[in-house]
Backbone as CSV, one residue per row, in Angstrom:
resi,resn,N_x,N_y,N_z,CA_x,CA_y,CA_z,C_x,C_y,C_z
1,MET,-3.689,64.394,82.557,-4.749,63.069,83.317,-3.985,62.755,85.226
2,LEU,-3.325,61.880,84.747,-2.418,61.602,85.958,-3.329,62.586,87.198
3,SER,-2.807,63.429,86.931,-3.594,64.520,88.406,-4.839,64.811,88.824
4,THR,-6.225,63.992,87.571,-6.956,64.493,87.252,-7.722,63.445,88.007
5,VAL,-6.972,62.049,87.701,-7.555,60.760,88.897,-7.994,60.586,89.628
6,THR,-6.566,61.343,90.167,-6.014,61.062,91.390,-6.189,62.153,92.269
7,THR,-7.008,63.590,91.627,-7.789,64.215,92.651,-8.648,63.643,92.283
8,LEU,-9.974,63.298,91.827,-10.825,62.694,91.458,-11.111,61.521,92.223
9,ALA,-9.540,60.760,92.961,-9.830,59.514,93.723,-10.039,60.140,95.083
10,ALA,-10.065,61.243,95.717,-9.090,61.250,96.718,-10.400,62.944,97.146
11,GLU,-10.549,63.214,96.377,-12.144,64.084,96.904,-13.076,62.766,97.193
12,THR,-13.741,61.731,96.522,-14.085,60.252,96.503,-13.989,59.409,97.853
13,ALA,-12.690,59.338,98.170,-12.239,58.863,99.807,-12.659,59.241,100.664
14,GLU,-13.136,60.902,100.031,-13.213,61.558,101.396,-15.141,62.045,102.059
15,HIS,-15.806,62.188,100.629,-16.921,62.321,100.770,-17.496,61.129,100.573
16,GLY,-17.386,59.721,99.969,-18.021,58.283,100.685,-18.270,58.302,99.177
17,GLU,-18.785,59.123,98.498,-19.790,58.648,97.316,-19.118,59.440,95.919
18,PRO,-19.558,58.210,94.624,-18.549,58.347,93.255,-18.646,59.751,93.309
19,ALA,-17.270,60.970,92.144,-17.600,61.909,91.824,-18.508,61.515,90.518
20,ILE,-18.971,59.926,89.478,-19.990,60.383,88.668,-20.512,58.949,88.656
21,PRO,-21.648,59.096,89.096,-22.464,57.505,88.495,-21.813,56.352,88.507
22,PRO,-21.994,55.605,88.769,-21.616,54.647,87.633,-22.206,54.858,86.922
23,VAL,-23.670,54.853,86.672,-24.726,54.893,85.895,-24.133,55.151,84.914
24,PHE,-23.765,56.990,84.642,-22.550,57.231,83.149,-21.438,56.187,83.001
25,VAL,-21.014,55.898,83.768,-19.923,55.621,82.715,-20.407,54.248,82.297
26,GLY,-21.036,53.431,82.224,-22.314,52.719,82.241,-22.125,52.762,80.389
27,VAL,-23.509,53.871,80.731,-24.538,54.337,79.388,-23.139,54.724,78.889
28,ILE,-22.059,55.555,78.645,-20.729,55.837,78.307,-20.192,54.586,77.043
29,ALA,-20.541,54.077,78.168,-19.729,52.077,77.885,-20.619,52.195,76.785
30,LEU,-21.366,51.679,76.544,-22.802,50.871,75.706,-22.166,51.403,75.018
31,GLY,-22.627,53.552,74.784,-22.630,53.850,74.417,-22.598,53.700,72.639
32,LEU,-20.472,54.192,73.509,-19.864,53.752,72.390,-19.472,52.182,71.807
33,LEU,-19.871,51.126,72.634,-19.809,50.250,72.074,-20.560,50.386,70.602
34,ILE,-21.757,50.628,70.872,-22.759,50.451,69.694,-22.174,51.790,68.962
35,VAL,-21.759,52.585,69.377,-21.343,53.090,68.355,-20.067,52.284,67.588
36,LEU,-19.249,51.415,68.098,-18.336,51.264,66.965,-19.080,49.999,66.782
37,LEU,-20.595,48.848,66.901,-20.667,48.350,66.481,-21.158,48.173,65.109
38,LEU,-21.758,49.550,65.104,-22.624,49.534,64.305,-21.341,50.834,62.564
39,ALA,-20.346,50.783,63.158,-19.235,50.775,62.063,-19.052,49.887,61.460
40,VAL,-18.140,49.247,62.766,-18.024,47.496,61.619,-19.033,47.040,61.186
41,VAL,-20.684,47.426,61.345,-21.476,47.119,59.912,-21.473,47.768,58.698
42,SER,-21.277,49.072,58.666,-21.566,49.671,57.875,-20.410,49.180,57.232
43,PHE,-19.366,48.600,57.577,-18.335,48.916,56.999,-18.385,47.597,56.266
44,GLY,-18.731,46.564,56.174,-18.220,45.518,56.114,-20.035,45.950,55.157
45,GLY,-20.815,45.466,55.474,-21.992,45.637,54.229,-22.166,45.397,53.514
46,GLY,-21.387,46.156,52.413,-21.382,46.045,50.305,-20.395,45.329,49.792
47,ARG,-19.628,44.463,51.072,-18.244,43.335,49.986,-18.917,42.036,50.273
48,GLU,-18.793,41.611,48.650,-19.759,39.758,48.767,-18.612,39.156,49.786
49,HIS,-19.120,37.989,50.098,-18.906,36.686,50.665,-17.593,35.773,49.297
50,SER,-17.054,35.718,50.089,-15.889,35.289,48.970,-15.550,33.697,49.370
């Protein structure tokens, strides 16, 4: 994994543009957070408050 990151960093440094556009990273992060939020809400949805 580390060699892959190092290779991508070296390629990015040579070309001057990112290997993965930052927009895609943001969309993936947002999607993951929304999925986790839905999981937490669905897990706690049927419990009564004490």
